[in-house]
The first five atom37 places (N, CA, C, CB, O) and aatype in JSON, in Angstrom:
{
  "aatype": [20, 20, 20, 20, 20, 20, 20, 20, 20, 20, 20, 20, 20, 20, 20, 20, 20, 20, 20, 20, 20, 20, 20, 20, 20, 20, 20, 20, 20, 20, 20, 20, 20, 20, 20, 20, 20, 20, 20, 20, 20, 20, 20, 20, 20, 20, 20, 20, 20, 20, 20, 20, 20, 20, 20, 20, 20, 20, 20, 20, 20, 20, 20, 20, 20, 20, 20, 20, 20, 20, 20, 20, 20, 20, 20, 20, 20, 20, 20, 20, 20, 20, 20, 20, 20, 20, 20, 20, 20, 20, 20, 20, 20, 20, 20, 20, 20, 20, 20, 20, 20, 20, 20, 20, 20, 20, 20, 20, 20, 20, 20, 20, 20, 20, 20, 20, 20, 20, 20, 20, 20, 20, 20, 20, 20, 20, 20, 20, 20, 20, 20, 20, 20, 20],
  "atom_mask": [
    [1, 1, 1, 1, 1],
    [1, 1, 1, 1, 1],
    [1, 1, 1, 1, 1],
    [1, 1, 1, 1, 1],
    [1, 1, 1, 1, 1],
    [1, 1, 1, 1, 1],
    [1, 1, 1, 1, 1],
    [1, 1, 1, 1, 1],
    [1, 1, 1, 1, 1],
    [1, 1, 1, 1, 1],
    [1, 1, 1, 1, 1],
    [1, 1, 1, 1, 1],
    [1, 1, 1, 1, 1],
    [1, 1, 1, 1, 1],
    [1, 1, 1, 1, 1],
    [1, 1, 1, 1, 1],
    [1, 1, 1, 1, 1],
    [1, 1, 1, 1, 1],
    [1, 1, 1, 1, 1],
    [1, 1, 1, 1, 1],
    [1, 1, 1, 1, 1],
    [1, 1, 1, 1, 1],
    [1, 1, 1, 1, 1],
    [1, 1, 1, 1, 1],
    [1, 1, 1, 1, 1],
    [1, 1, 1, 1, 1],
    [1, 1, 1, 1, 1],
    [1, 1, 1, 1, 1],
    [1, 1, 1, 1, 1],
    [1, 1, 1, 1, 1],
    [1, 1, 1, 1, 1],
    [1, 1, 1, 1, 1],
    [1, 1, 1, 1, 1],
    [1, 1, 1, 1, 1],
    [1, 1, 1, 1, 1],
    [1, 1, 1, 1, 1],
    [1, 1, 1, 1, 1],
    [1, 1, 1, 1, 1],
    [1, 1, 1, 1, 1],
    [1, 1, 1, 1, 1],
    [1, 1, 1, 1, 1],
    [1, 1, 1, 1, 1],
    [1, 1, 1, 1, 1],
    [1, 1, 1, 1, 1],
    [1, 1, 1, 1, 1],
    [1, 1, 1, 1, 1],
    [1, 1, 1, 1, 1],
    [1, 1, 1, 1, 1],
    [1, 1, 1, 1, 1],
    [1, 1, 1, 1, 1],
    [1, 1, 1, 1, 1],
    [1, 1, 1, 1, 1],
    [1, 1, 1, 1, 1],
    [1, 1, 1, 1, 1],
    [1, 1, 1, 1, 1],
    [1, 1, 1, 1, 1],
    [1, 1, 1, 1, 1],
    [1, 1, 1, 1, 1],
    [1, 1, 1, 1, 1],
    [1, 1, 1, 1, 1],
    [1, 1, 1, 1, 1],
    [1, 1, 1, 1, 1],
    [1, 1, 1, 1, 1],
    [1, 1, 1, 1, 1],
    [1, 1, 1, 1, 1],
    [1, 1, 1, 1, 1],
    [1, 1, 1, 1, 1],
    [1, 1, 1, 1, 1],
    [1, 1, 1, 1, 1],
    [1, 1, 1, 1, 1],
    [1, 1, 1, 1, 1],
    [1, 1, 1, 1, 1],
    [1, 1, 1, 1, 1],
    [1, 1, 1, 1, 1],
    [1, 1, 1, 1, 1],
    [1, 1, 1, 1, 1],
    [1, 1, 1, 1, 1],
    [1, 1, 1, 1, 1],
    [1, 1, 1, 1, 1],
    [1, 1, 1, 1, 1],
    [1, 1, 1, 1, 1],
    [1, 1, 1, 1, 1],
    [1, 1, 1, 1, 1],
    [1, 1, 1, 1, 1],
    [1, 1, 1, 1, 1],
    [1, 1, 1, 1, 1],
    [1, 1, 1, 1, 1],
    [1, 1, 1, 1, 1],
    [1, 1, 1, 1, 1],
    [1, 1, 1, 1, 1],
    [1, 1, 1, 1, 1],
    [1, 1, 1, 1, 1],
    [1, 1, 1, 1, 1],
    [1, 1, 1, 1, 1],
    [1, 1, 1, 1, 1],
    [1, 1, 1, 1, 1],
    [1, 1, 1, 1, 1],
    [1, 1, 1, 1, 1],
    [1, 1, 1, 1, 1],
    [1, 1, 1, 1, 1],
    [1, 1, 1, 1, 1],
    [1, 1, 1, 1, 1],
    [1, 1, 1, 1, 1],
    [1, 1, 1, 1, 1],
    [1, 1, 1, 1, 1],
    [1, 1, 1, 1, 1],
    [1, 1, 1, 1, 1],
    [1, 1, 1, 1, 1],
    [1, 1, 1, 1, 1],
    [1, 1, 1, 1, 1],
    [1, 1, 1, 1, 1],
    [1, 1, 1, 1, 1],
    [1, 1, 1, 1, 1],
    [1, 1, 1, 1, 1],
    [1, 1, 1, 1, 1],
    [1, 1, 1, 1, 1],
    [1, 1, 1, 1, 1],
    [1, 1, 1, 1, 1],
    [1, 1, 1, 1, 1],
    [1, 1, 1, 1, 1],
    [1, 1, 1, 1, 1],
    [1, 1, 1, 1, 1],
    [1, 1, 1, 1, 1],
    [1, 1, 1, 1, 1],
    [1, 1, 1, 1, 1],
    [1, 1, 1, 1, 1],
    [1, 1, 1, 1, 1],
    [1, 1, 1, 1, 1],
    [1, 1, 1, 1, 1],
    [1, 1, 1, 1, 1],
    [1, 1, 1, 1, 1],
    [1, 1, 1, 1, 1],
    [1, 1, 1, 1, 1],
    [1, 1, 1, 1, 1]
  ],
  "atom_positions": [
    [[103.65, 89.19, 93.86], [103.28, 90.23, 94.81], [104.11, 91.47, 94.53], [103.47, 89.75, 96.26], [105.28, 91.38, 94.15]],
    [[103.5, 92.61, 94.73], [104.2, 93.87, 94.55], [104.85, 94.26, 95.88], [103.24, 94.99, 94.06], [104.22, 94.16, 96.93]],
    [[106.09, 94.69, 95.81], [106.81, 95.07, 97.02], [106.99, 96.58, 97.04], [108.19, 94.36, 97.1], [107.38, 97.21, 96.06]],
    [[106.69, 97.15, 98.22], [106.85, 98.59, 98.45], [107.6, 98.75, 99.77], [105.44, 99.34, 98.49], [106.98, 98.86, 100.82]],
    [[108.92, 98.76, 99.73], [109.7, 98.86, 100.96], [109.49, 97.63, 101.82], [109.33, 100.11, 101.74], [109.78, 96.51, 101.38]],
    [[109.0, 97.82, 103.04], [108.76, 96.69, 103.93], [107.34, 96.14, 103.78], [109.0, 97.11, 105.38], [106.91, 95.3, 104.56]],
    [[106.6, 96.62, 102.77], [105.23, 96.18, 102.54], [105.14, 95.41, 101.22], [104.26, 97.39, 102.53], [105.85, 95.71, 100.26]],
    [[104.24, 94.42, 101.2], [103.95, 93.68, 99.97], [102.46, 93.45, 99.9], [104.73, 92.33, 99.92], [101.79, 93.3, 100.92]],
    [[101.93, 93.43, 98.69], [100.51, 93.16, 98.5], [100.32, 92.4, 97.19], [99.67, 94.47, 98.51], [101.0, 92.66, 96.2]],
    [[99.39, 91.46, 97.21], [99.12, 90.68, 96.01], [97.7, 90.15, 96.03], [100.11, 89.54, 95.88], [97.07, 90.08, 97.08]],
    [[97.21, 89.77, 94.86], [95.87, 89.2, 94.75], [95.98, 87.77, 94.26], [94.98, 90.04, 93.81], [96.89, 87.41, 93.52]],
    [[95.02, 86.96, 94.69], [95.03, 85.54, 94.38], [93.61, 85.1, 94.05], [95.62, 84.71, 95.54], [92.63, 85.67, 94.53]],
    [[93.52, 84.06, 93.23], [92.21, 83.54, 92.82], [91.65, 82.53, 93.81], [92.31, 82.92, 91.45], [90.44, 82.47, 94.02]],
    [[92.53, 81.73, 94.42], [92.07, 80.65, 95.31], [92.9, 80.6, 96.58], [92.13, 79.28, 94.59], [94.02, 81.11, 96.63]],
    [[92.32, 79.98, 97.6], [92.97, 79.89, 98.9], [94.31, 79.15, 98.84], [92.06, 79.2, 99.89], [95.26, 79.52, 99.53]],
    [[94.38, 78.12, 98.02], [95.62, 77.34, 97.93], [96.8, 78.23, 97.52], [95.46, 76.18, 96.93], [97.91, 78.06, 98.01]],
    [[96.55, 79.17, 96.61], [97.61, 80.09, 96.19], [98.06, 80.98, 97.34], [97.14, 80.97, 95.02], [99.25, 81.23, 97.52]],
    [[97.09, 81.45, 98.14], [97.42, 82.31, 99.29], [98.23, 81.52, 100.31], [96.12, 82.86, 99.94], [99.23, 82.01, 100.83]],
    [[97.8, 80.3, 100.59], [98.5, 79.46, 101.57], [99.92, 79.18, 101.1], [97.75, 78.14, 101.8], [100.86, 79.2, 101.91]],
    [[100.09, 78.91, 99.83], [101.43, 78.67, 99.28], [102.3, 79.93, 99.45], [101.35, 78.27, 97.78], [103.45, 79.83, 99.87]],
    [[101.74, 81.09, 99.13], [102.5, 82.34, 99.25], [102.85, 82.62, 100.71], [101.7, 83.52, 98.66], [103.96, 83.09, 101.0]],
    [[101.94, 82.35, 101.62], [102.21, 82.53, 103.05], [103.39, 81.64, 103.46], [100.95, 82.21, 103.9], [104.27, 82.08, 104.19]],
    [[103.39, 80.39, 103.0], [104.5, 79.48, 103.29], [105.82, 80.0, 102.75], [104.22, 78.11, 102.7], [106.84, 79.93, 103.43]],
    [[105.8, 80.52, 101.54], [107.02, 81.09, 100.94], [107.51, 82.29, 101.75], [106.75, 81.52, 99.47], [108.71, 82.41, 102.02]],
    [[106.6, 83.15, 102.15], [106.97, 84.33, 102.91], [107.52, 83.94, 104.29], [105.76, 85.27, 103.06], [108.48, 84.55, 104.77]],
    [[106.91, 82.95, 104.92], [107.42, 82.48, 106.21], [108.83, 81.93, 106.06], [106.49, 81.4, 106.79], [109.67, 82.14, 106.93]],
    [[109.1, 81.23, 104.96], [110.44, 80.71, 104.69], [111.45, 81.84, 104.52], [110.44, 79.82, 103.45], [112.65, 81.65, 104.77]],
    [[110.98, 83.01, 104.1], [111.85, 84.18, 103.94], [111.99, 84.97, 105.23], [111.31, 85.08, 102.84], [112.72, 85.96, 105.28]],
    [[111.3, 84.53, 106.28], [111.44, 85.2, 107.57], [110.29, 86.09, 107.99], [112.64, 85.99, 107.56], [110.33, 86.68, 109.07]],
    [[109.26, 86.21, 107.16], [108.09, 87.0, 107.54], [107.27, 86.23, 108.57], [107.22, 87.35, 106.3], [107.25, 85.0, 108.56]],
    [[106.6, 86.96, 109.45], [105.77, 86.34, 110.49], [104.3, 86.4, 110.08], [105.98, 87.05, 111.86], [103.86, 87.35, 109.44]],
    [[103.55, 85.37, 110.46], [102.13, 85.34, 110.14], [101.38, 86.52, 110.75], [101.51, 84.03, 110.61], [100.4, 87.0, 110.17]],
    [[101.82, 86.99, 111.9], [101.13, 88.11, 112.54], [101.28, 89.39, 111.74], [101.66, 88.31, 113.95], [100.58, 90.37, 112.0]],
    [[102.18, 89.42, 110.77], [102.37, 90.59, 109.91], [101.64, 90.43, 108.58], [103.86, 90.83, 109.68], [101.81, 91.24, 107.67]],
    [[100.83, 89.36, 108.47], [100.11, 89.09, 107.22], [98.62, 89.26, 107.45], [100.42, 87.67, 106.71], [98.1, 88.95, 108.52]],
    [[97.96, 89.77, 106.44], [96.55, 90.11, 106.54], [95.89, 89.7, 105.23], [96.34, 91.63, 106.83], [96.32, 90.13, 104.16]],
    [[94.84, 88.86, 105.3], [94.14, 88.41, 104.1], [92.73, 88.98, 104.14], [94.11, 86.85, 104.01], [92.03, 88.87, 105.14]],
    [[92.33, 89.6, 103.03], [91.0, 90.18, 102.9], [90.27, 89.47, 101.76], [91.08, 91.73, 102.65], [90.84, 89.26, 100.69]],
    [[89.01, 89.11, 102.01], [88.19, 88.44, 101.0], [86.76, 88.94, 101.1], [88.25, 86.89, 101.16], [86.38, 89.63, 102.04]],
    [[85.97, 88.57, 100.11], [84.58, 89.0, 100.06], [83.74, 88.32, 101.13], [84.0, 88.72, 98.69], [82.87, 88.94, 101.73]],
    [[84.01, 87.04, 101.38], [83.21, 86.32, 102.37], [84.05, 85.28, 103.1], [82.01, 85.66, 101.71], [85.15, 84.92, 102.68]],
    [[83.51, 84.81, 104.21], [84.22, 83.88, 105.06], [84.5, 82.54, 104.42], [83.45, 83.67, 106.3], [85.48, 81.89, 104.77]],
    [[83.65, 82.1, 103.48], [83.89, 80.83, 102.81], [85.21, 80.84, 102.05], [82.73, 80.51, 101.86], [85.86, 79.81, 101.91]],
    [[85.59, 82.0, 101.56], [86.85, 82.11, 100.82], [88.06, 81.97, 101.74], [86.91, 83.44, 100.09], [89.18, 81.8, 101.26]],
    [[87.85, 82.03, 103.04], [88.97, 82.04, 103.98], [89.03, 80.81, 104.88], [88.9, 83.26, 104.83], [89.92, 80.71, 105.73]],
    [[88.11, 79.87, 104.72], [88.07, 78.72, 105.61], [89.38, 77.93, 105.62], [86.94, 77.81, 105.21], [89.89, 77.58, 106.68]],
    [[89.92, 77.66, 104.46], [91.17, 76.89, 104.37], [92.34, 77.71, 104.91], [91.44, 76.47, 102.91], [93.19, 77.18, 105.61]],
    [[92.38, 79.0, 104.6], [93.44, 79.88, 105.1], [93.39, 79.92, 106.62], [93.3, 81.31, 104.5], [94.42, 79.83, 107.29]],
    [[92.18, 80.05, 107.16], [92.01, 80.11, 108.6], [92.43, 78.81, 109.27], [90.56, 80.44, 108.95], [93.02, 78.83, 110.35]],
    [[92.13, 77.69, 108.64], [92.45, 76.4, 109.23], [93.93, 76.06, 109.2], [91.7, 75.35, 108.52], [94.39, 75.23, 109.99]],
    [[94.69, 76.68, 108.3], [96.09, 76.3, 108.13], [97.09, 77.39, 108.5], [96.32, 75.9, 106.73], [98.3, 77.15, 108.47]],
    [[96.6, 78.58, 108.84], [97.52, 79.67, 109.17], [96.97, 80.46, 110.36], [97.73, 80.6, 107.96], [95.84, 80.25, 110.8]],
    [[97.8, 81.36, 110.86], [97.39, 82.27, 111.92], [97.42, 83.72, 111.46], [98.28, 82.09, 113.14], [97.58, 84.63, 112.27]],
    [[97.27, 83.94, 110.15], [97.28, 85.31, 109.63], [96.0, 86.02, 110.03], [97.45, 85.31, 108.09], [95.01, 85.37, 110.39]],
    [[96.02, 87.34, 109.98], [94.84, 88.16, 110.27], [93.88, 88.03, 109.09], [95.22, 89.66, 110.53], [94.31, 88.06, 107.94]],
    [[92.58, 87.89, 109.37], [91.59, 87.71, 108.32], [90.51, 88.78, 108.41], [90.97, 86.31, 108.4], [90.15, 89.23, 109.5]],
    [[89.99, 89.17, 107.25], [88.89, 90.13, 107.2], [88.04, 89.81, 105.98], [89.42, 91.6, 107.15], [88.56, 89.44, 104.93]],
    [[86.72, 89.95, 106.13], [85.83, 89.77, 105.0], [85.0, 91.02, 104.81], [84.92, 88.54, 105.2], [84.92, 91.87, 105.69]],
    [[84.41, 91.12, 103.65], [83.54, 92.25, 103.33], [82.11, 91.96, 103.77], [83.58, 92.56, 101.83], [81.21, 92.77, 103.55]],
    [[81.91, 90.79, 104.4], [80.58, 90.47, 104.9], [80.28, 91.33, 106.11], [80.47, 88.96, 105.26], [81.17, 91.97, 106.68]],
    [[79.08, 91.35, 106.48], [78.67, 92.04, 107.69], [77.19, 91.79, 107.89], [78.98, 93.56, 107.61], [76.47, 91.41, 106.96]],
    [[76.75, 92.03, 109.1], [75.32, 91.87, 109.33], [74.59, 93.12, 108.84], [75.03, 91.62, 110.84], [75.21, 94.05, 108.33]],
    [[73.29, 93.12, 108.99], [72.49, 94.23, 108.5], [72.93, 95.56, 109.1], [71.02, 93.98, 108.8], [73.02, 96.57, 108.4]],
    [[73.21, 95.56, 110.41], [73.61, 96.8, 111.08], [74.93, 97.32, 110.53], [73.71, 96.59, 112.6], [75.09, 98.53, 110.34]],
    [[75.89, 96.42, 110.27], [77.17, 96.85, 109.69], [76.94, 97.53, 108.35], [78.12, 95.65, 109.52], [77.51, 98.58, 108.07]],
    [[76.09, 96.91, 107.51], [75.82, 97.47, 106.19], [75.06, 98.8, 106.31], [75.02, 96.47, 105.33], [75.32, 99.73, 105.55]],
    [[74.14, 98.88, 107.26], [73.39, 100.11, 107.47], [74.33, 101.23, 107.91], [72.28, 99.91, 108.52], [74.25, 102.35, 107.4]],
    [[75.23, 100.93, 108.87], [76.19, 101.94, 109.34], [77.08, 102.41, 108.19], [77.06, 101.38, 110.49], [77.37, 103.6, 108.07]],
    [[77.51, 101.48, 107.35], [78.34, 101.85, 106.2], [77.58, 102.75, 105.24], [78.83, 100.59, 105.47], [78.13, 103.72, 104.73]],
    [[76.31, 102.41, 105.01], [75.49, 103.22, 104.11], [75.32, 104.63, 104.65], [74.12, 102.55, 103.89], [75.48, 105.61, 103.92]],
    [[74.99, 104.75, 105.94], [74.75, 106.05, 106.55], [76.04, 106.89, 106.59], [74.2, 105.87, 107.97], [76.02, 108.07, 106.27]],
    [[77.13, 106.25, 106.98], [78.38, 107.0, 107.12], [79.07, 107.26, 105.79], [79.32, 106.25, 108.03], [79.92, 108.15, 105.69]],
    [[78.7, 106.48, 104.76], [79.36, 106.63, 103.47], [80.73, 105.99, 103.45], [79.48, 108.08, 103.11], [81.48, 106.15, 102.49]],
    [[81.07, 105.25, 104.51], [82.37, 104.6, 104.59], [82.19, 103.1, 104.49], [83.11, 104.97, 105.89], [81.21, 102.55, 105.0]],
    [[83.11, 102.44, 103.86], [83.09, 100.99, 103.76], [84.21, 100.44, 104.64], [83.25, 100.52, 102.28], [85.36, 100.84, 104.47]],
    [[83.9, 99.54, 105.57], [84.93, 99.05, 106.47], [86.09, 98.36, 105.77], [84.33, 98.09, 107.45], [87.24, 98.48, 106.19]],
    [[85.8, 97.65, 104.68], [86.87, 96.97, 103.96], [87.78, 97.98, 103.29], [86.3, 96.0, 102.92], [89.0, 97.89, 103.38]],
    [[87.18, 98.95, 102.62], [87.98, 99.97, 101.95], [88.77, 100.77, 102.98], [87.09, 100.91, 101.11], [89.94, 101.12, 102.75]],
    [[88.14, 101.07, 104.11], [88.82, 101.79, 105.18], [90.0, 100.98, 105.71], [87.85, 102.11, 106.31], [91.06, 101.55, 105.98]],
    [[89.82, 99.67, 105.86], [90.92, 98.82, 106.32], [92.09, 98.87, 105.34], [90.44, 97.36, 106.51], [93.25, 98.9, 105.74]],
    [[91.78, 98.87, 104.04], [92.84, 98.95, 103.03], [93.59, 100.28, 103.13], [92.25, 98.78, 101.6], [94.82, 100.31, 102.99]],
    [[92.89, 101.35, 103.38], [93.53, 102.66, 103.54], [94.37, 102.67, 104.81], [92.48, 103.79, 103.57], [95.47, 103.22, 104.83]],
    [[93.85, 102.05, 105.9], [94.6, 101.97, 107.15], [95.9, 101.18, 106.97], [93.73, 101.32, 108.24], [96.85, 101.36, 107.74]],
    [[95.95, 100.32, 105.97], [97.16, 99.55, 105.69], [98.22, 100.42, 105.01], [96.84, 98.35, 104.81], [99.35, 99.98, 104.8]],
    [[97.85, 101.64, 104.68], [98.82, 102.54, 104.07], [98.68, 102.66, 102.57], [100.18, 102.1, 104.4], [99.55, 103.25, 101.92]],
    [[97.61, 102.11, 102.01], [97.4, 102.23, 100.57], [96.79, 103.59, 100.25], [96.48, 101.1, 100.05], [96.06, 104.16, 101.06]],
    [[97.11, 104.1, 99.08], [96.49, 105.35, 98.64], [95.02, 105.08, 98.35], [97.21, 105.93, 97.37], [94.6, 103.92, 98.26]],
    [[94.23, 106.14, 98.21], [92.81, 105.97, 97.89], [92.64, 105.19, 96.59], [92.11, 107.33, 97.79], [91.76, 104.33, 96.49]],
    [[93.46, 105.49, 95.6], [93.37, 104.8, 94.31], [93.74, 103.32, 94.44], [94.29, 105.48, 93.27], [93.07, 102.46, 93.87]],
    [[94.8, 103.03, 95.2], [95.19, 101.63, 95.41], [94.12, 100.89, 96.2], [96.55, 101.55, 96.14], [93.78, 99.74, 95.89]],
    [[93.59, 101.54, 97.23], [92.54, 100.92, 98.03], [91.33, 100.59, 97.17], [92.13, 101.84, 99.2], [90.75, 99.51, 97.28]],
    [[90.95, 101.51, 96.31], [89.83, 101.28, 95.4], [90.12, 100.11, 94.45], [89.52, 102.55, 94.6], [89.25, 99.28, 94.2]],
    [[91.34, 100.07, 93.92], [91.73, 98.99, 93.0], [91.6, 97.62, 93.7], [93.18, 99.21, 92.5], [91.0, 96.7, 93.15]],
    [[92.18, 97.5, 94.88], [92.12, 96.22, 95.59], [90.71, 95.93, 96.08], [93.1, 96.22, 96.78], [90.29, 94.77, 96.1]],
    [[89.97, 96.94, 96.47], [88.58, 96.75, 96.88], [87.77, 96.15, 95.74], [87.96, 98.09, 97.35], [86.98, 95.23, 95.96]],
    [[87.94, 96.67, 94.54], [87.22, 96.14, 93.39], [87.61, 94.69, 93.11], [87.48, 97.0, 92.15], [86.77, 93.87, 92.74]],
    [[88.89, 94.37, 93.3], [89.32, 92.99, 93.09], [88.68, 92.07, 94.13], [90.85, 92.89, 93.16], [88.29, 90.95, 93.81]],
    [[88.56, 92.54, 95.37], [87.88, 91.76, 96.41], [86.43, 91.55, 96.03], [87.99, 92.47, 97.79], [85.9, 90.45, 96.16]],
    [[85.77, 92.62, 95.55], [84.37, 92.51, 95.13], [84.2, 91.51, 93.99], [83.83, 93.87, 94.71], [83.14, 90.92, 93.83]],
    [[85.25, 91.33, 93.19], [85.22, 90.38, 92.07], [85.65, 88.98, 92.49], [86.11, 90.88, 90.95], [85.84, 88.11, 91.63]],
    [[85.82, 88.75, 93.79], [86.11, 87.41, 94.27], [87.57, 87.08, 94.52], [85.59, 86.45, 93.33], [87.89, 85.95, 94.88]],
    [[88.46, 88.03, 94.35], [89.88, 87.79, 94.61], [90.16, 87.84, 96.1], [90.75, 88.82, 93.86], [89.41, 88.44, 96.87]],
    [[91.25, 87.2, 96.5], [91.75, 87.29, 97.86], [92.97, 88.19, 97.82], [92.09, 85.88, 98.45], [93.83, 88.05, 96.95]],
    [[93.05, 89.12, 98.77], [94.18, 90.04, 98.83], [95.02, 89.68, 100.04], [93.69, 91.52, 98.91], [94.53, 89.57, 101.16]],
    [[96.32, 89.48, 99.79], [97.29, 89.22, 100.86], [98.16, 90.45, 101.01], [98.15, 87.94, 100.56], [98.82, 90.89, 100.06]],
    [[98.16, 91.0, 102.21], [98.95, 92.18, 102.53], [99.95, 91.79, 103.6], [98.05, 93.38, 103.0], [99.6, 91.14, 104.58]],
    [[101.2, 92.18, 103.41], [102.26, 91.85, 104.36], [103.02, 93.12, 104.68], [103.21, 90.75, 103.8], [103.44, 93.86, 103.78]],
    [[103.2, 93.36, 105.97], [103.96, 94.53, 106.41], [104.72, 94.12, 107.66], [103.03, 95.77, 106.68], [104.12, 93.83, 108.69]],
    [[106.02, 94.1, 107.57], [106.83, 93.66, 108.71], [106.67, 94.58, 109.91], [108.3, 93.58, 108.32], [107.06, 94.22, 111.02]],
    [[106.11, 95.77, 109.7], [105.85, 96.7, 110.8], [104.36, 96.79, 111.1], [106.41, 98.09, 110.46], [103.94, 97.67, 111.86]],
    [[103.54, 95.9, 110.52], [102.09, 96.04, 110.58], [101.45, 95.37, 111.79], [101.5, 95.5, 109.35], [100.4, 95.82, 112.24]],
    [[102.04, 94.31, 112.31], [101.43, 93.55, 113.39], [100.92, 94.41, 114.52], [102.4, 92.56, 113.93], [99.77, 94.27, 114.93]],
    [[101.74, 95.3, 115.02], [101.33, 96.15, 116.13], [100.26, 97.14, 115.69], [102.53, 96.9, 116.7], [99.31, 97.4, 116.43]],
    [[100.39, 97.69, 114.48], [99.39, 98.62, 113.97], [98.05, 97.94, 113.82], [99.84, 99.21, 112.64], [97.01, 98.54, 114.11]],
    [[98.04, 96.68, 113.37], [96.79, 95.95, 113.22], [96.12, 95.77, 114.57], [97.04, 94.58, 112.55], [94.91, 95.97, 114.69]],
    [[96.88, 95.4, 115.58], [96.3, 95.21, 116.91], [95.67, 96.51, 117.4], [97.36, 94.71, 117.91], [94.6, 96.5, 118.0]],
    [[96.35, 97.64, 117.16], [95.79, 98.93, 117.56], [94.52, 99.24, 116.79], [96.82, 100.05, 117.35], [93.53, 99.71, 117.36]],
    [[94.54, 98.97, 115.48], [93.37, 99.22, 114.63], [92.22, 98.32, 115.05], [93.71, 98.99, 113.15], [91.07, 98.76, 115.11]],
    [[92.52, 97.05, 115.34], [91.5, 96.09, 115.72], [90.83, 96.51, 117.03], [92.1, 94.68, 115.85], [89.61, 96.41, 117.17]],
    [[91.61, 96.96, 117.98], [91.07, 97.41, 119.27], [90.18, 98.64, 119.07], [92.21, 97.74, 120.27], [89.1, 98.72, 119.67]],
    [[90.61, 99.57, 118.25], [89.82, 100.77, 117.98], [88.53, 100.4, 117.26], [90.62, 101.78, 117.14], [87.47, 100.95, 117.55]],
    [[88.61, 99.47, 116.32], [87.41, 99.05, 115.58], [86.42, 98.37, 116.51], [87.79, 98.1, 114.44], [85.22, 98.57, 116.38]],
    [[86.91, 97.57, 117.46], [86.02, 96.91, 118.42], [85.29, 97.95, 119.27], [86.83, 95.93, 119.33], [84.1, 97.8, 119.55]],
    [[86.0, 98.98, 119.67], [85.36, 100.03, 120.48], [84.31, 100.77, 119.67], [86.42, 101.02, 121.01], [83.23, 101.06, 120.17]],
    [[84.63, 101.08, 118.4], [83.69, 101.81, 117.55], [82.46, 100.98, 117.22], [84.36, 102.24, 116.27], [81.35, 101.51, 117.13]],
    [[82.65, 99.67, 117.04], [81.52, 98.81, 116.67], [80.65, 98.49, 117.87], [82.03, 97.53, 116.05], [79.55, 97.96, 117.71]],
    [[81.13, 98.81, 119.07], [80.34, 98.55, 120.26], [80.51, 97.17, 120.83], [78.92, 98.78, 119.96], [79.88, 96.83, 121.83]],
    [[81.37, 96.34, 120.22], [81.56, 94.99, 120.74], [82.42, 95.03, 121.99], [82.19, 94.09, 119.69], [82.28, 94.2, 122.88]],
    [[83.33, 96.01, 122.03], [84.2, 96.15, 123.18], [85.17, 95.0, 123.34], [83.4, 96.28, 124.41], [85.83, 94.89, 124.37]],
    [[85.26, 94.14, 122.34], [86.15, 93.0, 122.43], [87.39, 93.25, 121.59], [85.44, 91.72, 121.98], [87.29, 93.69, 120.45]],
    [[88.52, 92.98, 122.14], [89.79, 93.06, 121.43], [90.32, 91.65, 121.37], [90.82, 94.05, 122.12], [90.83, 91.13, 122.36]],
    [[90.21, 91.01, 120.2], [90.59, 89.61, 120.09], [92.09, 89.39, 120.26], [90.15, 89.06, 118.77], [92.52, 88.25, 120.44]],
    [[92.88, 90.45, 120.21], [94.34, 90.29, 120.36], [94.81, 90.65, 121.75], [95.06, 91.14, 119.34], [96.02, 90.69, 122.0]],
    [[93.89, 90.91, 122.65], [94.28, 91.29, 124.02], [94.72, 90.08, 124.8], [93.13, 92.0, 124.74], [95.09, 90.2, 125.96]]
  ]
}
């Protein structure tokens, strides 16, 4: 994983690698609430979801999500990567890796609260009005 101050990011081929890395990071004192895993689809995250409490995101979406992305010209996954503090170039790099089937693990010891704020704002924008962290 690449370390940038209090942030780390890495890509993995399989869920077992991500789970192992999460265990290593927890042993170093990182909290699961400060970890965020992004993948192309939910099947890639089933094992991670069953064994950890990290934040999860997929590039899947229903027809309306894809239509909104097409109309707005924004991609929710790429936007989430930028919200994590990545540059446009870094976000594009990791986005392409996600599109190629990789799992991205992002860790930020100051991110937990920011994620909850982002998640609440995203729920309001999507019209669900649900904040799963409330």
